[in-house]
Residue, then its C-alpha position, 0 to 999 in steps of 0.5 A: m447688170s445688163h450691158s447696153t449701148p448708149t441707146g439702151t439696146p444690146s450691142a451686137r458686135r464686139s467693140r475694141m475699147r480696151w485698145t483705146i484705153v491701153g493706148f491712153s496708158a501708153l501715152g501717160l507713161t510716155i509723158a512720165y518718162l519724158d519728164r523723168a529722163a529730161l534731167s539726165v539729158a539736160m545734166p551736161f548743159m546744167s553742169e556747165e552752169f552750176e559746175f556739179s561734180p560727178a558725185v553731186q550729179g549722182v545725187l541729183l539724178s537719184a533724187f526723183f527715185w527717193t519719193y517715187a519709191l516711197f510712194q509706190i505702196p501707198s499709190g497701189w492702195l489708193l488705186d485699189r481704193f479709188g480706181p485709175r479714173v481718179i488717181y491717174p489724172v491727179a498724178v499726171g497733173w501733179w508731176s506736170i507742175w513739178t516738171a515745169l517748175m524745174a525751169a526756175t532752178q537756181s541751185f542744187g537745193w531747188v533741183i532736189v525739191s523739184r525732183l522729189g515733187l516729180g517722184v511723188g506725182e509719178a509714183p502711181v503711174q506703173p501701178a495704175n497701168v497694171k491695174v488698168v490692164s488687169q481690169w480691161f484685158p483677159r489673162k491671155e492678152r495681158a502680156f501683150a497689153s502690158s507691152l503696149f503701155d510699157m512702150g511708153q517707157q522707151i518712147g518717152t526715154a527716146l524722145s527725151v534725147p532729141v527733144v531736150t537736146a534740141l530745146a536746150v541748144l535753141g533756148g537753154w535747158r530751162l525751156s526744155f522743162l517748160v515745154i515738156g511740163v505742159l504735155g500732160i494737159p491734153w492727156l488729162i482732158g482725154w482721160h477724163l472724157v474716155y476712161r470708165h470701168p469696163e462695166q460702166h463704159k457706154r462704148v464697150s459692147a456686151e461681147e467685148l465685156a464677155h471677152i474681157r471677163s472670159d478667163q477671169a471667172e476665178m477672180a471675179a469677186p472682190e477681195a474682202g479687207a483693205g488697207k493695213a489688213l491687205w498690206g499685212r497679208l501681202l508682206r507675209d507672202n513669199q512671192v510678193w518679196a520675190l517680185m520686189t527683189g527681182y525688180v530691184f536687181r533689174s532696175l540696178a541695170g536699167a537705171f543706167f540708161l535713165t540717168w548716166y547714159p547721156s553723160y557716158l556718151l558725151k564725156d567718156r566716149g567723146f560724142s559731140k552734142e550733135d552726134f548724141g542728139m542723132v544716135g543717142a536715142i537708138p537703144a530706146l527706139i529699138a527697145i520699143g519693138a523689143t517690148v512689144l515682141g516680149g509681150v507677143v512671145s509670152d502671150r503666144m506661149l500661153a495660147k499654145g498651152m504652156s503653163t503661165n509660169l513658163a510663158r512668163k518666165v522664158p521672156i524674162v530670164s532670156g531677156l535679162g540674161l542677154s541684157a548682161c552684155i552691157g558689161f562688155a561696153p567699157f572694153i570696146e574701143s569702137n563707138l559703132v560696136l559700143m552702140i550695137v552692144l548698148t542697143v542689144s542690152s537695152a532691147a533685151h532688158s525691155f524684152a523682159g518687161a511686159a511679162i514682168l508687168s503682167l505678174p501682179a495680176e497673175v499672182a493676185s487672189s482678186p482684182a482688189s489687190v492687183g494695184s497693191i501688189a503692183g505697188f510693192q513690185n514697183f517699189g522694188s524697181q525704184l529701190g534699184n533706180l534710187i541706188s544705181p545713179i548714186a552708186i555710179g557717181l561714187f564709182l566715178s569719183a573713186g575710180g577717176g571717171s572710169y565706167v568699168g565698175p558701173l557697167v560690169g556691175a550692171a551686167a551682174s545685176c541683170l544675171v542676179s535678177a534673171a536668177v531670182y525670176l527663174f528660181w524664186v518667182r512662182v506664178k500662182p495666186v497668192t493664198p489669201s488669209p481669212a477675211p477679218a471679222d471686224p467689219a470696219l476692216a472690210d469696209p474702212a470707209g464705212t460705205g457699206t461696200a468693200s468694192p475698191e473701184r469708185t468710178t463715175t460716169 
């Protein structure tokens, strides 16, 4: 296939469209995290109206992750089958509707329903971003590119604190959900106008396309087999389970900042709402830079000739190890020192993120399975996110409101996760099983092609 500019003449210079694409991925993740983190910030306001107990709050904060985890693996398959151009905007539209519907909450049950709907919609977002990076970036740029879209996680979380707090103070907590629920609309329009597969994008020059594919030659051919056949092979692979397990324990710690962190500062540490609105976002803001730094470090190590295994593991293991400092938080009396420790823990946790997100593309035997592997990995992440807020709520109820158990447990889970990535994960391609003989398995839709990507120009 020849690649040309819109005028039909070959481009003479390298375009930079891949950076625009990853920018859209980052913005999509920013909106997703702003929407999902809004409940944790609004919870102190909501509990004043509904008088939710800590145990009930834990269930509410966890509900999002029930469907988010459940739909991870199907989302990965849908992305491999239909591509990010189709699945990503459907997801954003769906979750935006359910965010806005939170404003209609009148009971515990409606909060649960709204969060379950939000979880379904957001399930494809991380597998979609991983899939986009695997299609648009050469291996030597993937950790940095992953760090750029993963910044959306920290930006969205950071924005949720001042935005939701300000809206809740000015117009009530319901207004905050209405306002952030409409933010997905401009993103949907932009994605529809901008996103195409690299080979089909009119603004991608021949030089940029060659650069994207420069170290992907060994993964150029799509993998035969799909659906259950692909899932069966992945479920039998030791490394897929390693990626899932590592992410479970990482998320057990990270979920604290997404769920109970505002309540911890406001109710346990005595922060006023005004003080929390000013300083509560600091850990997430610092984590933005840490995310990018982790991606840069990993890619530079790779560029200097280190093995991919080492270049990805050093940021992961060192970041998770340092993040365990969160275990000191309940024993610190000074709120200033506390914020420093929480900021270091959050930043170190994020430092590991970009290298982790690059792993599905590193172990995939072909581009056709990247989305599915990312779905399995992110399923592990959401198991941790699901368990953590409920466990913290139960700890608080049983321990008289003490955060010692939850925060020491978070530190332990960081160390377990670091050990999993260090000793179990091996960055190498998954060895595929022989392709199925049944043509229906190779082309389940009966289209005459096994290509998973269906984009339209």
